[in-house]
C-alpha positions in Angstrom: 9.6 -43.3 -14.9 12.6 -45.4 -14.0 11.4 -45.5 -10.4 8.1 -47.1 -11.5 9.9 -49.7 -13.7 11.9 -50.6 -10.6 8.7 -50.9 -8.6 7.2 -53.2 -11.2 10.4 -55.4 -11.3 10.4 -55.6 -7.5 6.7 -56.6 -7.6 7.6 -59.5 -9.9 10.5 -60.6 -7.7 8.3 -60.5 -4.6 5.7 -62.6 -6.3 8.4 -65.1 -7.4 9.7 -65.4 -3.9 6.2 -66.5 -2.8 5.3 -68.7 -5.7 8.5 -70.7 -6.0 8.5 -72.0 -2.4 4.9 -72.8 -2.8 5.7 -74.9 -5.8 8.5 -76.7 -4.1 6.3 -77.3 -1.0 3.6 -78.8 -3.2 6.1 -81.2 -4.8 7.5 -82.2 -1.4 4.0 -82.8 -0.1 3.2 -85.1 -3.1 6.4 -87.1 -2.5 5.8 -87.3 1.2 2.3 -88.6 0.6 3.5 -91.3 -1.8 6.3 -92.4 0.6 3.9 -92.6 3.5 1.4 -94.8 1.5 4.2 -97.1 0.4 5.6 -97.4 4.0 2.1 -98.4 5.3 1.6 -101.1 2.8 5.2 -102.5 3.2 4.6 -102.6 7.0 1.4 -104.5 6.4 3.3 -107.1 4.2 5.8 -107.5 7.1 3.0 -108.1 9.5 1.5 -110.8 7.4 4.9 -112.7 7.2 5.2 -112.4 11.0 1.7 -113.8 11.6 2.4 -116.7 9.1 5.5 -117.7 11.0 3.7 -117.6 14.3 0.9 -119.8 12.8 -1.8 -117.2 13.3 -3.0 -117.4 9.7 -2.7 -120.2 7.1 -0.6 -120.0 3.9 -3.5 -119.5 1.6 -4.9 -116.5 3.6 -1.4 -115.0 3.8 -1.0 -115.3 0.0 -4.4 -113.7 -0.6 -3.6 -110.8 1.8 -0.2 -110.3 0.1 -1.9 -110.1 -3.3 -4.4 -107.5 -2.1 -1.8 -105.3 -0.4 0.5 -105.5 -3.4 -2.4 -104.4 -5.6 -3.1 -101.4 -3.3 0.6 -100.5 -3.3 0.8 -100.5 -7.1 -2.4 -98.4 -7.3 -1.0 -95.8 -4.9 2.2 -95.6 -6.8 0.4 -95.3 -10.1 -1.8 -92.5 -8.7 1.1 -90.3 -7.6 3.0 -91.0 -10.8 0.0 -90.1 -13.0 1.4 -88.0 -15.8 -1.7 -86.0 -16.9 -2.5 -85.0 -13.3 1.1 -83.8 -12.8 1.2 -82.0 -16.1 -2.1 -80.3 -15.4 -0.9 -79.1 -12.0 2.4 -77.8 -13.5 0.5 -75.9 -16.2 -1.8 -74.2 -13.6 1.2 -73.3 -11.5 3.1 -71.9 -14.4 0.1 -69.9 -15.5 -0.3 -68.4 -12.0 3.4 -67.6 -11.9 3.3 -65.9 -15.2 0.3 -63.8 -14.2 2.0 -62.8 -10.9 5.5 -62.2 -12.4 4.6 -60.6 -15.7 0.9 -59.6 -16.1 0.4 -57.8 -12.8 3.5 -55.6 -13.0 2.7 -54.7 -16.7 -0.9 -53.9 -15.7 0.2 -51.7 -12.9 2.6 -49.8 -15.2 0.0 -49.5 -17.9 -2.7 -48.1 -15.6 -0.2 -45.7 -14.1 0.9 -44.5 -17.6 -2.8 -44.0 -18.5 -4.0 -42.3 -15.4 -0.9 -41.1 -13.6 1.7 -38.4 -14.3 5.0 -40.1 -14.8 6.7 -36.8 -15.7 5.4 -35.0 -12.7 8.2 -34.5 -10.1 7.6 -35.5 -6.5 6.4 -32.7 -4.3 7.3 -33.2 -0.6 4.7 -32.3 2.0 6.9 -29.5 3.4 7.1 -27.9 -0.1 3.3 -28.2 -0.6 2.7 -26.6 2.7 5.0 -23.7 1.8 3.4 -23.0 -1.6 1.2 -19.9 -2.0 -2.3 -20.4 -0.6 -3.9 -19.8 -4.0 -2.0 -22.8 -5.4 -3.0 -25.2 -2.6 -5.9 -27.6 -2.3 -8.3 -27.4 0.7 -6.7 -30.5 2.2 -3.3 -28.9 2.1 -4.6 -25.6 3.6 -6.3 -27.6 6.4 -3.0 -29.4 7.0 -1.2 -26.0 7.2 -3.7 -24.7 9.8 -3.5 -27.9 11.8 0.3 -27.8 11.8 0.1 -24.2 13.0 -2.3 -25.1 15.7 -0.2 -28.0 16.9 2.6 -25.6 17.4 0.4 -22.8 18.7 -2.6 -24.4 20.5 -3.6 -21.2 22.1 -4.2 -19.4 18.8 -8.0 -18.8 19.2 -8.3 -17.1 15.8 -6.8 -20.2 14.1 -9.4 -22.4 15.8 -12.1 -20.0 14.6 -10.8 -20.2 11.1 -10.6 -23.9 10.8 -13.9 -24.7 12.6 -16.3 -23.9 9.7 -13.9 -25.7 7.3 -14.2 -28.8 9.3 -18.0 -28.6 9.1 -18.0 -28.1 5.4 -15.7 -31.2 5.1 -18.1 -33.4 7.0 -16.2 -33.4 10.3 -18.8 -31.9 12.7 -17.1 -33.2 15.9 -13.8 -31.6 14.9 -15.7 -28.4 14.1 -17.4 -28.3 17.5 -14.1 -28.9 19.3 -12.5 -26.1 17.2 -15.3 -23.6 18.2 -15.0 -24.7 21.8 -11.3 -23.9 21.7 -11.9 -20.5 20.1 -14.5 -19.6 22.7 -12.3 -20.8 25.5 -9.4 -18.7 24.4 -11.0 -15.6 22.9 -14.3 -15.5 24.7 -17.9 -16.2 23.7 -19.5 -14.8 20.5 -23.0 -15.3 19.4 -22.0 -16.6 15.9 -19.4 -19.0 17.3 -21.8 -20.4 19.9 -24.5 -20.8 17.2 -22.1 -22.6 14.8 -20.8 -24.8 17.6 -24.4 -25.8 18.4 -25.1 -26.5 14.8 -21.9 -28.7 14.5 -23.0 -30.7 17.6 -26.5 -31.1 16.1 -25.1 -32.3 12.8 -22.8 -34.7 14.6 -25.8 -36.2 16.4 -27.9 -36.8 13.2 -30.1 -33.7 13.7 -30.8 -34.2 17.4 -30.4 -31.0 19.4 -28.5 -32.3 22.5 -28.4 -30.6 25.8 -24.9 -29.2 25.1 -26.0 -27.9 21.7 -29.1 -26.3 23.3 -27.0 -24.5 25.9 -24.9 -23.1 23.1 -28.0 -21.9 21.2 -29.5 -20.4 24.4 -26.3 -18.5 25.1 -26.2 -17.2 21.5 -29.8 -16.1 21.7 -29.2 -14.3 25.0 -26.3 -12.4 23.4 -28.3 -11.5 20.2 -32.0 -11.7 20.7 -32.7 -11.0 17.0 -30.5 -13.7 15.7 -32.5 -16.2 13.6 -30.3 -19.2 13.6 -30.1 -20.0 17.3 -33.8 -19.4 17.7 -34.5 -21.7 14.7 -32.6 -24.6 16.4 -34.2 -23.9 19.8 -37.6 -24.2 18.2 -36.5 -27.5 16.7 -35.4 -28.6 20.2 -38.8 -27.8 21.7 -40.5 -30.0 19.1 -38.1 -32.8 19.6 -38.8 -32.7 23.4 -42.5 -32.9 22.8 -43.2 -29.4 24.0 -45.6 -28.8 21.2 -47.3 -25.6 22.3 -44.0 -23.9 23.1 -42.6 -25.0 19.8 -45.6 -23.6 17.9 -45.2 -20.3 19.7 -41.4 -20.2 19.0 -42.0 -20.9 15.2 -44.7 -18.3 15.0 -42.5 -15.7 16.7 -39.6 -16.5 14.4 -41.8 -16.2 11.3 -43.4 -13.0 12.3 -42.1 -10.3 10.0 -39.6 -12.6 8.4 -38.5 -12.3 4.8 -40.6 -14.8 2.9 -37.6 -15.6 0.6 -35.2 -16.3 3.4 -33.6 -19.7 3.0 -34.9 -20.9 6.4 -38.5 -19.8 6.0 -39.8 -22.8 4.0 -38.4 -25.2 6.6 -39.9 -23.2 9.5 -43.3 -23.1 7.9 -43.2 -26.8 7.3 -42.2 -27.5 11.0 -45.1 -25.2 12.2 -47.6 -26.9 9.9 -46.5 -30.3 11.1 -46.9 -29.4 14.7 -50.4 -28.0 14.0 -51.3 -31.0 12.0 -51.9 -28.9 8.9 -50.8 -29.1 5.3 -47.6 -27.1 4.7 -48.4 -23.8 2.9 -47.0 -23.1 -0.6 -43.7 -21.2 -0.8 -43.9 -17.5 -0.5 -41.7 -16.7 -3.5 -44.3 -14.4 -5.2 -44.9 -12.5 -2.0 -41.3 -11.3 -1.7 -40.9 -9.9 -5.2 -42.1 -6.6 -6.5 -44.4 -6.6 -9.5 -48.0 -7.5 -9.4 -50.4 -6.2 -6.7 -51.6 -8.2 -3.7 -54.8 -8.8 -5.6 -52.9 -10.3 -8.5 -51.0 -12.5 -6.1 -54.2 -13.7 -4.4 -55.7 -14.5 -7.8 -52.6 -16.6 -8.5 -54.2 -19.2 -6.3 -56.7 -19.9 -9.0 -54.1 -20.3 -11.7 -52.7 -23.5 -13.1 -49.2 -24.6 -12.0 -47.8 -23.6 -15.3 -49.4 -20.1 -15.3 -48.3 -19.5 -11.7 -44.7 -20.5 -12.5 -44.8 -18.2 -15.5 -46.0 -15.3 -13.4 -43.3 -15.9 -10.8 -40.6 -16.1 -13.5 -41.8 -12.7 -14.9 -41.6 -11.2 -11.5 -38.1 -12.6 -11.0 -37.1 -11.3 -14.4 -38.4 -7.8 -13.5 -36.4 -7.8 -10.3 -33.3 -8.9 -12.1 -33.6 -6.2 -14.7 -34.1 -3.5 -12.1 -31.1 -4.6 -10.1 -29.0 -4.8 -13.2 -29.9 -1.3 -14.4 -30.5 0.6 -11.1 -28.7 -1.5 -8.5 -30.1 -2.4 -5.1 -29.6 -3.5 -1.6 -27.9 -6.7 -0.4 -31.4 -7.9 0.7 -32.7 -7.5 -2.8 -29.8 -9.3 -4.3 -30.4 -12.1 -1.8 -34.1 -12.3 -2.9 -33.0 -12.6 -6.5 -30.5 -15.4 -5.8 -32.9 -17.3 -3.6 -35.7 -16.9 -6.2 -33.6 -18.5 -8.9 -32.8 -21.4 -6.6 -36.5 -21.9 -5.7 -37.2 -22.0 -9.5 -34.5 -24.6 -9.9 -32.3 -22.4 -12.1 -28.9 -22.7 -10.3 -26.9 -21.3 -13.3 -28.9 -18.0 -13.1 -28.4 -18.0 -9.3 -24.6 -18.3 -9.9 -24.8 -15.4 -12.4 -26.8 -13.3 -9.9 -24.3 -14.0 -7.2 -21.4 -12.8 -9.4 -23.4 -9.7 -10.4 -24.2 -9.0 -6.7 -20.5 -9.2 -5.8 -19.6 -6.7 -8.5 -22.4 -4.4 -7.6 -21.6 -4.4 -3.8 -17.9 -4.1 -4.2 -16.5 -1.9 -1.5 -19.3 -2.8 1.0 -17.8 -5.5 3.1 -20.9 -6.0 5.3 -23.1 -6.4 2.3 -20.7 -8.7 0.6 -20.5 -10.9 3.8 -24.3 -11.2 3.8 -24.3 -12.2 0.1 -21.5 -14.8 0.6 -23.4 -16.3 3.6 -26.5 -16.8 1.5 -24.4 -18.3 -1.4 -22.7 -20.7 1.0 -26.0 -21.8 2.4 -27.4 -22.4 -1.1 -24.2 -24.3 -2.2 -23.2 -21.9 -4.9 -19.7 -22.1 -6.3 -17.1 -19.5 -5.2 -19.0 -19.0 -1.9 
């Protein structure tokens, strides 16, 4: 607290050192102006006397000129000595000095006491970096990894760890560079190539550049069944104007796909746009167990409210079955995504927590669940 009082006092002193010279400069400027005016008029009086002696003007004209110059001299003197003007100027100056010297430091201290933590001891960066990871913010954790990589630039795993963090923090260029380093040091992996291409695409406002395309093509060559690189490659074909190839790519991607997968809606919209058709309704009902296919087909004749009610009943049935009997990671994913489609994020959060508990001890399934939660923006993902 003492430190901040000293800071406030120093602020006042600093303001004083600026305002006092300004005040003096103003007074000096006023005096200099007055003296200059008087000197001009006195010089004019001398010039009149000189012209009179030389016979250049007659005595009457000289007297009239002297009278006019004297009048002007008195007017100039009265102007600079005008008491109300000076008093007003001094009042404004003192008001500004008071605000700068007293009000601003007091306001700074008051705001700090209201919003700050005066009793909180200072925590040096080194101490924050050495604190347990569970007690550190994301910024501090990133700083730790960056410090480590600065000292160990050939740590490929470190680059792989920080790359997705950069992307989540809105730094796609840094994310792409980190993936490039990880691939250079540890060798290519389909997921790293895909994520690097995604970072490059995000950095270019959604445009799949040639560098990003090469990364997606390499990832697809390594894993022909991977959805993500093929998704971006289909987008690239559409951006390049290769409509027929793009349609074929989207149709191949959607063939046999889980209708509740997070990417399916976007893929169907892209396909419909390329074909010049209206985008089909979401396939939420088709991916949930419950009514027969005939019931689902009949849902097309229902009102929007009735259709939503039917879908909610189906989602509730799936949730009850998973809660009582358990299920696969794919079924938990369907439930989580279904809640998000219905706009019920709180229930999606609850389903995500239940899925983690149900799939405890199955790292592969947990990884799949966490990937979906991260894509959907759920907390704790």
